[in-house]
C-alpha angles and dihedrals in degrees: 000000000000126000111293124224136200089219111108115242115262122190090210094054112025132065116257141149126248125202123227104212091186097057097024093236139115134230128204111226116203106178094168089066092065087080094063118109116249118235098152135099121323124195124222110261109247115256118238104210094118117159118216089237134019121183088212093057105113091206097045121116112270092007128124114255124236094273089059093223101085128062121206118234118248091262122185104199124356128004127190127192142154112278110256090221105036121191089208130037130208093218099050107145116244110267137194114295112212132009121014092192098030090238100091092249104095108044125170139164131191113241134194132206148132128246121205134185123217119199108206097201140001088237120093095199100065136078130194088268090058098044125097123249092247090053091048090048086066089054090052090048089052091050091052092048093048093047090051094045096046090045089065093062108101093218096053121093102163139026119205116195116191146155128210111198122194136011089269087069093048096261106160097194127045093210109114105259146129137203137238117204116185119191142188091236137043106255122235101257098051091039091056090050093049091049091052093045089054092047091051091048090051094049101038105025090228134086117268100219093043088054091045094050090051091049094048095044090051093048098040090191096115099027116121099179141317148186137198095296107022141046124201116205140163093239119238088241098045116154102186115067096248099018114160131199117201113195137169111252091225119040114269111173097209144347094262085076092058121117125198092279093055093045092050092046093050091052089048097052093041089059095042096051094047092044090055088049092055092046094050094077098006091248141106091275114219123223146145114237124191135178122221119194141135117321116248097237093078096257128128092016092138094059108023114116122191113240142150128225122208114195111184121177102207115113117170106359144345089288104038116079136181117251123208098218141121113010091008093054097039105031121009141332116272137187137180106200110067121237089243092054092047092049092052092051091051092045089054091056121099123246090219106093114243091235091055091046090051092050090054091049091050093054 
């Protein structure tokens, strides 16, 4: 037994663990550590001298792509194409299924897939946070079209839509874009979520994320923003300092069930969340965003619930990031800032982008 104390337990002050029922994992929360001084690594703040067009931009309209053999069309809004360096291939030859060494130690399986790139805008000097809702609606429309098209391929079981923003997240091109990787299997992270959603449905008779959205909307403590269809929260079990979960308030299995209202609302909340991110530290805030929804092989349709994860690395400023090392890498996820504190800071941010505000001040 550890030392006891007469001080009452306080979630905002004392270390504790929080369970993530969606992923089936735990996170250690150590709020008292947020007071420690930072003498560790600091990243260079990203420069913001972006031109609207650069002839050397591989994703720019009318420009040659990185392979030098393909020229982009002179597109005016979105543009989708096969990734020039795909992680998965549609013509992968069938490989051995099972043990490579016949001793259950070396196991491999050939996999097929298709990887696509979606340019959000012809302009190099904008991000999602700086785009209009009508412009982002075209991004949502492209997502819906790609999900539907890739679903028809008989070798595809899952479609993963994601965006990496910023060099800190490994983005190799500053042009606003995302990726769409479709695969012949359901990857581990979405599969774990689907399994836990099904388990909750079996035990409770209700849908986990519907119940969670109702709980969070009623509390308001971790809510960042919302609209008719979607709610954005810093989840109770968040790992990354300013992690955000966007979920539909009522269960929608996948985006192919969206009507115009849902598409407009997704574009709206995508812009609002990312704008608050940028305004938090007055920087082009890096993150990885990913969409989880029903697989395309017809499975899990009765429990799948459309949602978006935002995993941003910044911790204390535009130059201080969180590192997943040590205990977090080898034992269990850990965070200092509580989800409630992070949500309040994001709620307090404006939804007018700092660049737009500055332009108005300069006039």
